[in-house]
N, C-alpha and C positions, 0 to 999 in steps of 0.2 A: 675549463670545465664545461661539460655539455649542458645546454639549457634543457630543462625538463618541460615537455609540452603539457600545458594545463588543459585537460579535457573539461568540457562543459557537460552538464546534465541537461537533457531535454525533458522538461517537466510540463505536462499539459500543452505540449507543442511549442514551448518557449525555451530558448537557450538560457540556462541559469549559470551565472558566474559566481554568485555569492548566496549567502543564507537568505537575504532579503528577497532575492529573485525566487527562491524556492518557496518562501512563505507567501509571496504574492501570487504564485501560480500553483499552489499546493495541489497535488494529485496523488492520492494515496496509492493507487495501483502502480503508477510510474515509480514511485519511491520504493515500494516493496520489491519491484523487479530489480532496481538498481542495488538495493540492499542485498538481495539474494545472489546477485552476480558478482558482488564485491566492488562494483564500480563506485558506489556511494562512499565507501570507506576510502578508496583510492582518491576520489575527488576531494574529500576532506583533508587527507594527508598532504596532497600536492599543494593545497592552499594553507598549510600549517594551521589548520583548525583542530588543534589537539583535543580540546574539550569535546567537540562534536565527534571526533574520531573515537574517543573513549566511549562516548554514549552509544555510538553505532556498534562498536565491538561488543558491548554488553547486551545487545538485543539477541534474544533467542530466536534464531531464524527458522526454527521448526514449528512455531506456533504463529500462524498468520494474524490471529486476533491480537496477540500480545505485540507483534510487530506494529500493527496498526495503532494500538494504544500508545506505544512508546514513540512512534513518529509524530503523532498528534501532540504528545507532551513536549517532545524536543522542539517542535516548531510552534508551540503555543497556539494550537488549533483547537477550538471547541469542537468536541465530537461526542455523539451519543452512541453508546455501545450497540444499540439496535441498528443504527445507520451504518456503523462499521461492519456489522455482520452481513447486512444486505449488500454492501459494496464488495465484501469478500466473496459472497456467493457469485457475483458477476465475475470476479477475478478467477475463481475456480473454473467456471464454465469457459472463460476465455482460454485458460491454460489447457483444458481438456480439448477444446476445439483445435488448438495448435497440435495436440497429440493425436487428434482424431479418434479419441476414445468414446465412441457413441454410447456404450452402456453406462459409463460413468456420467456422461452428460445427461442422459435420461434420469439417472438417480438424483442428480442435483436439481433438475427441473421438477421432479416429483416432490423433492424436499421443499422447494420454493412454493410450489402449488399448495402443499400442506400448510405452510406458514400463512399464505393468503387466506385459506379457508378458516384457519383459527382466528385471524384478524376479523374476517367477516362475521364469524360467530360472536366475537366480543362486541362488535358494533351492533349487531341485532339484539344482543342481551341488554345493551345500554340504552336502546331506543324504545 
């Protein structure tokens, strides 16, 4: 019988061989990319992590915010929805830069700028 090569996930620059390694080096954007590529599920199946595999299969990969929430839940990471949204804004821009879609990048930057303005207004109102 052929030996099946166990791939490792590189999370936040660290080679992860088990769940604890992923928790210790948790990087949301790395995990989203692995989830969408199917490598995360493959990693879990190779290691016979059946429960994790089922959790991964049940994540809706069409909604990045839902992916982020589910990954935080699976790995028991405290996360604020606002922080997740900010991190996802960065992820979207990174993906657009890879695709070199300048108009979409500009739209995302404008969206971020509007968020900053709203935060500044709230701060000014509260002071």
